[in-house]
Residue, then its C-alpha position, 0 to 999 in steps of 0.5 A: m226663239a234660236h235653235d241649237v237642232y233641227v230634227v226631221d223624221d217622219d215618224p213622230d213617235f221617233r220625232s217626240a222622243t228624240l226632241e224630249l232627250l235633246q231638251g234634257a240635255g239642254f238643247s233648244t230643239r225643233g221638230f219637222s215631219g220632213g225636208a219641205d217643212l224644214l227648208p222654208v224656215l232654215e236661214p243661212e244665219f241658223n247657228g245650229i244643226v240639222l239632225s235627219d233621218l234618211r228613209m222617209p216619203g217624199m223627200s229622203g233624208l239624201e234629198v234634204l241633205a243635198a238641199v240644205r247644202k245648197a241653202t246653207p253649206s255651213v250648217p252641220f247635218v247629221l243623218i240617222t239611218a237603219h242598219g241596212d242604209i250604212r252604204a248610203a250614209v257613207g256615201a252622204i259624208r262624202g256628200g258633205a253630211f257632218d256624221f251619221l247614227e245608227k237606228p237606234a242610237p244610244p242616248e249618250l251617243l246621239i247626244a254627244t254626236v249633236r253636242r260636238a256637230v253644235g259646237a263646230r257650227r258655233l265655232m264656224l260661225e265665231n271663225q267667221r265673225l273673227k275674219a270679218r272683224i280682221a277685214t274691217g280693223t283690228d285695230m281700235r283706232a281704225r274704228v274710232l278715229g281721231r287723235s284728239e285727247p275726247v277721243k283717245s278717252l273714248r278709245r280707254e273707256i271702250g278697252a275697260v268695258t269690252g273686257h268685262d261683262v256690263d251694260v253700257l249707256l252711249v250718251g252722245e248728240t245726234g249725229t255722233e254715230k253711237d250706232r258705230i260705237a256700240r258695235v265696235i264694243h261688241d267686236f272687240s268684245g269678242a262675244a260668241g253671239e250676234y249684234t241685234v239692234l232693237n229700235g225704241g222708236l218702233l217698239t209698242d204696246a201691241n208688238f212688244d212681246e213679237t218684237v222682243l220674245g218672238d212669236r208662235d210660229g217660232r219666228p225668234g225676238v232680238l232677245d234670243l237673236a243677241a243671246h250670248g251676243t249684244l243687243f244694241i237699243d237705239r233711241l232709248s229714250t222714245i220708247d214708253e215708260a211702261l214698256l222701259h220697265r218691261l225691258t228692264t224686268i226681262f233684262a233682270k232675269r238673264t241667266p249665265d246660260h242666255p246672257c246677252r250684253v245691253i248696249a243703250a244709246i241716248s243723247p245727252d239732255e235725254v238723260a235726265g228723262l230716264p226713269t231713275d229705277v230703270i238707270f239703276r236696274l240696268n246698271l249701265a256703265e255710261i260712256e260720253v261719245p264727244p261732239l265733232r266739235d270738241r274733237g280739235d283738229d281731228f276735224f281734218f282727219l275725218f274730213e280726208h277720211f270721209l272724202r277718201e270713202a265717198v271717192a271709193r264709193h262713187k268711184r270719182p275723182f277727188p274734189e278740189v277744195s279750196a283753203a277758204e272753203i276748208r277754213r269755212l268748213r272748220r270754223h262750223n260747229w257741226p250740229g249733225n256731228l260725223r253724219e252731216l260730216r259725211g254728208v257733205c264729202e258725199r256731197l263735194v264729191i258728186g259735185l252738189r254745193v254745199a251749203l252750211r246753216a250760217d249761225a252754225e258756225t263759230d268763227d268769232g275773230s278769236q282764231t290765232y295766227d298759229a292755228a290759221m296757218r296750221e289749217f292753211e297748211a294742212s289744207l295745201l298739203s290734202n290738195a297736192l295729195r289728192r292731185s297726186g293721188g297719194r302719191k307723195a313724192e309727186a305730192a312733194d314735188s309740186l310743192g318744191m319741197p324734199r319729201k322728207r320735209l313733206y313727211l315732217r310738215m304732214r305730221a304736224c299738221g295730223l294728216 
């Protein structure tokens, strides 16, 4: 399970009393007899604090502090000292300790100091998450790309659930990147906890307890990892029905003190196979993730976006893509949806041939003249912009048109 406080003290009686006091105050704790026991289990993602005695055999509290600062610089460290060690404690503060307490510390002072340190740690982690969200784009339109009506509807539904404590069922075909949508819901919800993934295809009767609830050595399960955050269950339909019922029973026991939002992903043709009582007990808000073929001219926008991602990742020039090739790609049915389109863009950028299944194309000769001309114009403008490295004035000159007209035509083509 996740812990709030790691208590390090070689005196088993004092350690036991401190653990009992903190647990009675509502903290989750774990005790260690020394730094050598603590350091192997201390991870950078630890969301709690370290409370350590100063004088211990082997590693002193100051040595433990130095090792913790090196392994996990942002974890608050509270030192417990005897009266004669105040000078050393003040030096520890200068060395990065969060605070120090004199033995024997009054219980209310110990609890207040620990509560303040745990709060500082959680605030620090939340600031880190906020910075990461800003770096990846705080505008939902930068995370859920597209201008088509199905995508606008998707963004509205995401916005509707982020403001409420409800579980979500994402229904979408293979390759619609439901995992990315789940991550967007988590990020825009402002959850204090982490985003944790449970792969339903790997969950078995043998590993259920260890995976979901944690093991006897204190390694947390996904439920504790997702506390105050989000648990994303990928491939929900692959979970055995008996295990699904065990999961829903556990979810039903969530409390306001230990919450987590559940987001599950499933394909449209698998929804009917879910046990009815599972759906009712999870009480999932259903969001449909549209396939690429229903997103109209979003294809051109996504094609350009994925090409740019691949170009940046492989540090290669933009590939030359003919209008005929773009028309061929646009007619494709995209059974693998966004994942398939990403793969095609990767192959184009690194110079591999793109092979599409002929029976997955939808060119039935019904395309109108206006639609065909719009596709041609979009490909013409896109290629000019690629050749100019995105410099619009240069692209306009190569096409023999004023820059203002280029802007207008780009907007008309959805570029």
